[in-house]
N, C-alpha and C positions, 0 to 999 in steps of 0.2 A: 128387452122385448118380451111380450107374452109368450110363454114357452110353447104353446100349441098353435100359435098363429101361422107359422110356416106350414105346418102339416095341414091345418084347416084350409088354408088358401089353395094348396095343391089338390086336396080332396075335392073341394068345391069346383075346381076347374074342369073336372071330368064331366062330360055330358051325361045327363040323367038317363038317356036312352041306352047307354052301353050296359051290357049284361056279362056276367062272368060265366063263360061256357065250359072251360076246362081248367083243371088245376093239377100241377105236378110238383110234389115236394120231394127233393132228393137230398142226398148227403151234403152236397156242395152248393146246389143251385135250386131255386124255386122258379117255376114258370107258370104263367096263367095265359089263357086265351079269351079274348072278347071279339067275336066275329072273326075278321081277318087279322086282327091285331094280337101280337104276342108281347108279353113283358117278362123280364127276368130280373132276379135279384139274388144276391148271395144268401144261402140259408144259414141263419144263426141259431145254434142249438143251445139257447139259454132261456130260462123263464124265472119268474119271481116266486114260484111255488111248484107244487106237483103238477105235472103236465095234464092238461084237461083235453077231452075229445074236442076236435075242431068243430066249431059251430057250423051249421049248414049254410053254405054261401053259394053253392052252384045254382045257377039260374036266377040269382039275385042281382040287383044293380051293381055295376062295377064300383061305384062310389062306396057301397057298403063294404066291399072287400078292401078297397083302398083305406078305409077308416081303420082297418086293423094295423096300419102303420103306427098307430098310437098305442098299440097293445104292449104291456110289459112282458108278455110271453113272446120272446123274440122270434120264435118259429112262426107265430101268427103275424108278427110285424114284418117278417120276410115276405109273407104272402101279400100283405098290404103294400109293400114296396114294389113287388112284381105287378100288382094291379095298377099302381100309379104309372109304372113304366109301360103297361099295355096301351095307355093313352099317350103319355108324353113322349115315349120313345118309338112310336110307330114310324116305320120308314117314310110313309107319305108326309107325316107331319115334319119329320126331320128334313125332308127335301124342301118343304115350304119355308123352313127356317134357314135354309142354305147351309146346313151342317152335315149333309149326307154326301159321301164321296161321289164325285162326278162320274156318271155312267158305271157306277159300282166299282170303280177302281180304288186303289189304296188311298186312304186319307192321311197324307203326310202330317197334317196338323192334329191328328187324333191322339198321338202320344204326347201328353202334356209335359212329361219329363224332358223329352227331346225338344219340344217346342220352346220351352223356357230355359233350356240349359245355358245358352249364351248370356241371356239377361241375368241369370242367377249366378254367373261366374263370380267367385270371390265374395258372395253375399251369404248372409245367414239364412239357411233353408231348413225347414222342418217338414217331414213327411209323417202324417198320422196314418198308421197302418204299414206293416212291413210288406211292401210289394216285391214280387220276384225281380231280382237283378237290380234293385234300386241302388245298391252300393256302387255297382259298375257304372250305372247311368249318371249318377250325380256326385258321388263322394270325391272323385278326383278334381272336381271343378268348384266346390263350394264348401262352406262350413255346415256340414250336414248333421242333423239330429233326426232320429227315428223314434217316434212314440208308438208303443205297441201294447195292447192289452195282455198279450201273451209274449213277453219279450224274448227275443233271440239274443245271442251274444252281441254286445255292442249297442243294443237298443236301450231306450229309457222306458220306464212304465208310463202308461198313458196318463197317470195322475200328475206327471211332471208338466203337463200342459199349462197349469196355472203359473209356472215359473218360466217356461221356455217360450210360449207363443207370443207374449207381448214384445219380445225382442227380435222377432223374425222379420226378414224382408220378403220371403216367399214361403207359403204354406200350401202343401198338397194334402188333401183330406180324402180318405176313402169314403165312398158312398155308404158303407156299413154304419157310419156314425149317425145316419138317419134312422137306421133300424134300431140301434141301441140307445138312441135319444141323446147322445152326447153332442151332436152338431150345434144346437143353439148356443150352448155355453162356449164351445170352441170359437165360434164366430164372434162372440162377445169379447173374447180375450185377444183377438188379433187386432193390431193397430190399423187404422183406416188406410195408411199409406202402403201397407203390405199387399202383395198380389196373392190371391186365394184361388186355388184350383181344386175343384171336386173331381175325383177320378174313380172310375170303375164301373162295372155293369149295373150296379145298384143306383147309379146317379140318374135322376130324372132330368130331362131337358125342359125344366120349368123355369120361367122367367122369375118366379118368386125367389129362387136361390140367388139370383143377381141382386134383388132388392134387399136381401138379408146379408150380403157381404161377399158373395162369390164373384170372381171376375171371369172364370173360365169353367166350362162344364165339359168333361171328357167322359162320355157314356157309351152305350152299346145298343144297337138296334138288332132285334131278331128278324132275320129274313127267311129262315128255314126252320119253322117250328117243329117239323117232324124230326129233323136232325138233332135239334136241341133237346127235345123230349126223350129221344133215344139215348143221348149222352147222359141225361139226368138218370134215366132208368139203369144205366150201366154204372152209375156212380162216378162218371167222368168229371174231370175238372177243366183242363185247358182245351179239351175238344169243343167246349161250348163256343169258342170263338170261330170255329169253322161254320157255325150256323148263323152267322150275322156279321155285322161290321161295326167297327169303332166309329164313333161320331164325335164331333168337336164343335163347341159353340162358345164364342167369346163375345161378351157385351162390348160394343164399340163405345 
């Protein structure tokens, strides 16, 4: 597939009338606001060269900020992903899609690892990105491989994807692969019969991801922007989840 087509489709899906009103870039998370909508993504501190001053985007169309998702300065790309999520992961939109927890209650389907654990039992499973507690959640039940750019003990380097992914039955992929541009190639490597789950706050609830090979999207909706922005200002990490709700969307 054309490498930028997935990004371009998501960017063009944002209404032209939406404006970027606020921006918060923290150590762990990036947050943007457009009107009543908030979007978050993980902050990735990598770039292709010397860090440049951020181009002026406040007050500009949200689409322009979302186009930063294509930047090779990954801090800029983190802003682009947060801008995409300000549209795609707005709570009202998630409710329309039927993937927001009923009456604000816990979404039992939002944890993709738990949702697919029974189906993945005894199968070959790869997780791209070392999620917290992933060994406890999956390793006792399946043939687990973890691919990680900064490998922990027991992980494989992410370059092993070329050898590992074509053999897998289930693949869970962090949304950060959209930020660092590895997702298109990962999706090409996975065989059509495998189940593919995109996981994490950076994942947009975009139907385009289904068309490019994902079967399940497990993302995050910000419901309390003030709490999330305060968390970012403190350099918090897991406190982010107190300011929103996990959401889950499966293509039928």
